[in-house]
C-alpha positions, 0 to 999 in steps of 0.5 A: 764544103759548107758544113752546117751540122748534123743532118736533120732526121726526118723520122725523128720525134718532136717534143714539147718541153715545160721547164718550170721554177716553183716558189719554196712556198707554199708546199701544196702549190708545188704539190699541185703542179706536180699533180697537173703534170701527172695527169697530163701524162708528163715524164721528167727528162731532167729535174724540172724538165717535163715533156709531151709528144707534141701536138695542139692538145699538149701545147694547150695543156702546157700553156695552161699549166704555164698559166696556173705557174705564173699565177702562183708565183712561179715562172717557166717556159715551153718550147718544141724540140728534137733530141739530137744527143743524150736521151734518144727518141726511144729512151723518152718513149720508153719513159712514157710507157713505164709511166702508163705501165705503172698506172695500169698496174694500180688499176688492175690490182684494184680489179683483182682485190675485187675479184678475190673479195667476190671469190671469197664471198665477201658481199658488196652492195650493188651501188658501191660494186657499180660504183667501184667499176664505173670508176676503174672504167673512168680510170683506165680511159683517163690513163689510155687518153695519156698512153701515148705510145701504147704501153704493154699493160693497156689490153691486159688490164682492159681485158680485166676490166671488161671481164668484171663489168661482163659479170656485172651485166649478168647480175643485171642490177640497175642502178636509181635514175633520177628525175630531170629538173626543169632548166632556169634561164638567165641567159637574155643578156648573152643573146645576139653576141660574137663569142670570141675563141682562140683558133684550133679549138679543143674539147672545152671550146668545142663543147663550150660553143655548142652549149652557147649556140643551144641553150644560151644564145641560139644566133651566136656567132663565132670568132677565132683569134690568136690566144693572146693580145686579142682586144674584143670589140663591141657585143663580143665575148671571150670563152676560153682564153686567158683573161676572158668573160668565161674561162677556167675558175679555179678547178672548172673548166670554161663549159663548167663555168659557163653553165653555172653563170647561165644558172642552167640546171638540166641533169644532162648538161651537168653530166656533160660538164663532168665528162668535159671537165675530166678530159680537159683537165684530166684529173678525173675529178668526176671519173665519167666512164664516157670522157675517154670515148669522147676524147678520142672522137675530138681528137679524131675531129681535130686531127682531120678537120683544121678549120675551127667552124667544121670542128664546132659543126663536127663536135656539135653532132657529137654533143647533141647525141651525147645530151640526148642519151644522158638526158634520157638516161635521168627520166 
């Protein structure tokens, strides 16, 4: 009898694991990486070993983080695994749920503090109140995006937040709407190009392709290649790839970098850049309330369509409609 080891459980979860070693100095770099891991929703299963449920987006998130680690003088590796002994799949799911419940509890505590202050007659300026509630909704949406297994605190916190938003609607208060600025055009040198990016496009690449075709290079064609090792040909421009002409710079995602480089000052595009940033970098920098909903729609496109051209086509329709809403809001 040939015994090749324990049988694989076809129902077992698949996990992506990131193991890293960071330099002892500077101290802020260690804090930065820890915060990035928290924003991605990763949990520690061992010292310096972090897990995410396996998937295209998780792999992309870990790859960008590994690049940051390497650029900062550290090292690490990523692999896909099944758990055979020690921690069970349910143990790891429980770690994720406990982390998200703690996040939801922090949001709920702030909601209750606002409600208590209002009940006590402590009036808050309208703009400040709306800003706080919008930030809470954005924080909630960001947590929900990394709530991979449906933590218990999600529904209760959503109920508290919805009640607070309903109260604000009853007050019928409106934020002032800034006027739209005319866009500048610095895109002539980028027209008629082949734009190259990685296969299995996700939100930043889908949004960037939409921006390129609609506002920068109407005749653009797109080419999808492996993530590493591609050498661009004549007339080709790379985006959202390692060593690309247009990619992540500092704390800016590719869409933000493209927008700034092209000199486009349209407030509707600025709003979209903030939404894409919050989804892609998961740091809630702009706390855009729309980020959670847009992220879910893009996830749905990626889950149901493996063809990259189709993903760009379907995503482009979403960003067309989103742009019209955000552009009109600022008139």
